[in-house]
C-alpha positions in Angstrom: 125.7 40.1 47.1 123.6 37.4 48.7 126.2 34.7 47.8 129.0 36.7 49.3 127.1 37.2 52.5 126.4 33.4 52.6 130.0 32.6 52.1 130.9 35.1 54.9 128.5 33.3 57.3 129.9 29.9 56.4 133.4 31.0 57.4 131.9 31.9 60.8 131.1 28.2 61.5 127.8 26.8 62.8 128.2 27.7 66.4 129.0 24.1 67.4 130.8 23.3 70.6 132.9 20.3 71.6 133.9 20.9 75.3 137.3 19.6 76.3 138.2 17.8 79.5 135.7 16.9 82.2 133.0 19.5 81.5 129.8 19.1 83.6 126.3 19.5 82.1 126.2 23.2 83.1 129.5 24.1 81.5 128.5 22.2 78.3 125.3 24.3 78.2 127.2 27.5 78.7 129.7 26.4 76.0 126.8 26.0 73.6 125.7 29.6 74.4 129.2 31.0 74.0 129.9 29.3 70.7 126.6 30.3 69.2 127.0 33.9 70.3 130.6 33.9 69.0 129.2 32.8 65.6 126.6 35.5 65.6 129.2 38.1 66.5 131.2 36.9 63.5 128.1 37.3 61.3 127.6 40.8 62.6 124.2 40.2 64.3 124.9 42.2 67.4 126.1 45.6 66.3 127.1 47.8 69.2 126.8 45.1 71.8 129.4 43.1 73.8 129.5 39.4 73.3 129.5 38.8 77.1 126.4 40.8 77.6 124.6 38.9 74.8 125.7 35.6 76.3 124.6 36.6 79.8 121.1 37.6 78.6 120.8 34.3 76.8 122.0 32.3 79.9 119.5 34.2 82.0 116.6 33.2 79.7 117.8 29.6 79.2 118.1 29.0 82.9 114.4 29.8 83.3 113.4 27.5 80.4 113.3 23.8 81.5 113.5 22.7 77.9 116.9 24.2 77.2 120.3 22.5 78.0 121.0 25.0 80.7 117.5 24.7 82.2 117.8 21.0 82.3 121.3 21.1 83.8 120.4 23.5 86.6 116.9 22.1 87.4 116.1 22.8 91.1 119.0 25.2 91.5 119.2 29.0 91.5 121.1 30.5 88.6 122.4 34.0 89.3 123.5 35.8 86.2 125.7 38.9 86.6 124.4 39.5 90.2 126.4 41.1 92.9 128.0 39.0 95.7 130.2 39.9 98.6 133.5 38.3 99.6 135.9 39.0 102.4 139.5 39.0 101.2 142.0 40.3 103.7 144.9 39.5 101.4 143.9 41.5 98.4 146.8 43.0 96.5 147.1 46.7 95.9 148.1 45.9 92.3 144.6 44.6 91.7 143.2 48.1 92.0 140.1 47.0 93.9 138.5 49.1 96.6 136.9 47.4 99.6 133.4 48.4 100.7 133.3 50.8 103.6 131.5 49.9 106.8 128.8 52.5 106.1 128.0 50.9 102.7 127.7 47.5 104.3 125.5 48.8 107.0 123.3 50.5 104.5 122.9 47.2 102.7 122.0 45.3 105.9 119.6 48.1 106.9 117.8 47.7 103.6 117.5 44.0 104.0 116.2 44.3 107.5 113.6 46.8 106.5 112.3 44.6 103.7 112.2 41.5 106.0 110.3 43.4 108.6 107.8 44.5 106.0 107.4 41.2 104.3 107.6 38.9 107.3 106.1 41.1 110.1 103.4 38.6 111.0 105.8 35.7 111.2 108.3 37.7 113.3 105.6 38.2 115.9 104.6 34.5 116.2 106.0 31.6 118.2 106.5 29.7 115.0 109.2 32.2 114.1 111.3 30.9 116.9 111.2 27.4 115.5 112.4 28.2 112.0 115.3 26.0 111.1 118.7 27.6 110.9 120.7 24.8 109.5 120.9 26.3 106.0 122.6 29.4 107.4 125.9 27.7 107.9 126.1 26.9 104.1 125.7 30.6 103.1 128.4 33.1 104.0 126.6 35.9 105.9 128.0 38.4 103.4 125.9 36.8 100.8 122.7 36.1 102.7 121.5 39.5 101.7 122.4 39.1 98.0 120.8 35.6 97.6 117.8 35.5 99.9 115.3 37.0 97.6 116.1 34.6 94.9 116.1 31.5 97.1 114.0 31.9 100.1 110.4 32.5 101.1 110.5 35.4 103.5 107.1 34.4 104.9 108.7 31.4 106.5 112.4 32.2 106.9 112.2 36.0 107.4 112.7 35.8 111.2 115.7 33.5 110.9 117.4 35.7 108.3 116.7 38.8 110.3 118.3 37.3 113.4 121.4 36.3 111.4 121.8 39.7 109.9 121.6 41.3 113.3 124.4 39.0 114.5 126.4 39.7 111.3 127.2 43.3 112.0 130.1 42.6 114.3 131.5 40.0 111.9 131.7 42.6 109.1 133.8 45.0 111.1 137.4 45.4 110.0 136.8 45.9 106.3 138.4 43.7 103.5 134.9 43.2 102.0 134.6 43.4 98.2 131.8 43.2 95.8 132.0 40.9 92.8 129.6 40.1 89.9 130.2 36.6 88.4 128.7 36.0 85.0 127.0 32.8 86.2 126.8 31.6 89.9 125.1 28.4 90.6 123.4 28.0 94.1 121.8 25.0 95.6 118.3 24.9 97.0 119.6 26.1 100.4 121.4 29.0 98.8 124.9 27.4 99.0 127.2 28.6 96.3 128.3 25.6 94.2 129.8 26.8 91.0 131.0 30.0 89.3 131.5 30.3 85.6 132.8 33.3 83.6 132.4 33.9 79.9 135.7 34.8 78.3 135.3 35.7 74.6 138.3 36.0 72.3 140.7 38.6 73.9 139.0 38.6 77.3 141.1 37.8 80.3 140.6 37.5 84.0 140.7 40.9 85.6 143.3 41.4 88.4 142.0 39.6 91.5 138.8 38.5 89.8 139.4 34.7 89.8 141.1 34.9 93.3 138.0 36.5 94.8 135.6 34.1 93.0 137.7 31.1 94.3 137.7 32.6 97.9 133.9 33.0 97.7 133.6 29.3 96.7 136.0 28.3 99.4 134.1 30.2 102.1 130.9 28.5 100.9 132.5 25.0 101.2 131.9 24.3 97.5 135.2 22.5 97.0 135.5 23.9 93.5 137.2 26.9 91.7 135.8 29.4 89.2 135.8 28.1 85.6 136.5 30.0 82.5 134.1 29.4 79.5 136.1 30.2 76.4 136.3 29.2 72.7 139.3 27.0 73.4 138.0 24.8 76.2 134.5 24.8 74.6 135.9 23.7 71.3 134.0 26.2 69.2 134.1 25.8 65.5 134.6 28.7 63.1 137.6 31.1 63.0 140.3 31.2 65.6 139.5 34.8 66.6 136.2 36.7 66.6 135.8 40.3 67.7 134.0 40.4 71.1 132.3 43.7 70.4 129.8 44.1 67.5 
């Protein structure tokens, strides 16, 4: 019984990855996660769980640990794992089956942020110092995503007034619809909140959902990142083990 189990695990490989092409340090770290999780799924270690969920949880933990490959690769940056973002995409195709956010929903989100800023930065808002807060970073962050990134990146005690002003001005720019919500597996943001990279885990059998990559790429373009969303899969990561592994335990 024991020897059979051992033989089964040997067929699953050792979770090694050999990324192909020009993979940066972050993608190499994500490939390592994907290949290990893929091996574990093969070994039956995550019954009832989806491989992507296991990988996201591991990426979230590794990003916080400076000793891991992902922690080292993203040092000084903000790693948003499976967190909502907004993108304005007027050319979305009906065949994608995606529904844009209504104006009321957007207003509610901005109202919520404004209330929290007022509460957390009330003292700063009332001081002369608030008027001198730098606004240079704003141009790097699409206003649609200021709300979704600010609490991870900024100290409201010093930038609350600036953000509040920008959100007030944003209401008119959000008119007209065509705003969609996305949830990238891994989004890398610089110190100033600028979106730099988007990676998505694609385990065996997973594919880009209709419009998914297009919206990720639009988000990156709007942020001035100069990159496109990257797929992290067993092929471009060079995972060892069997060619196909079930993505659900």
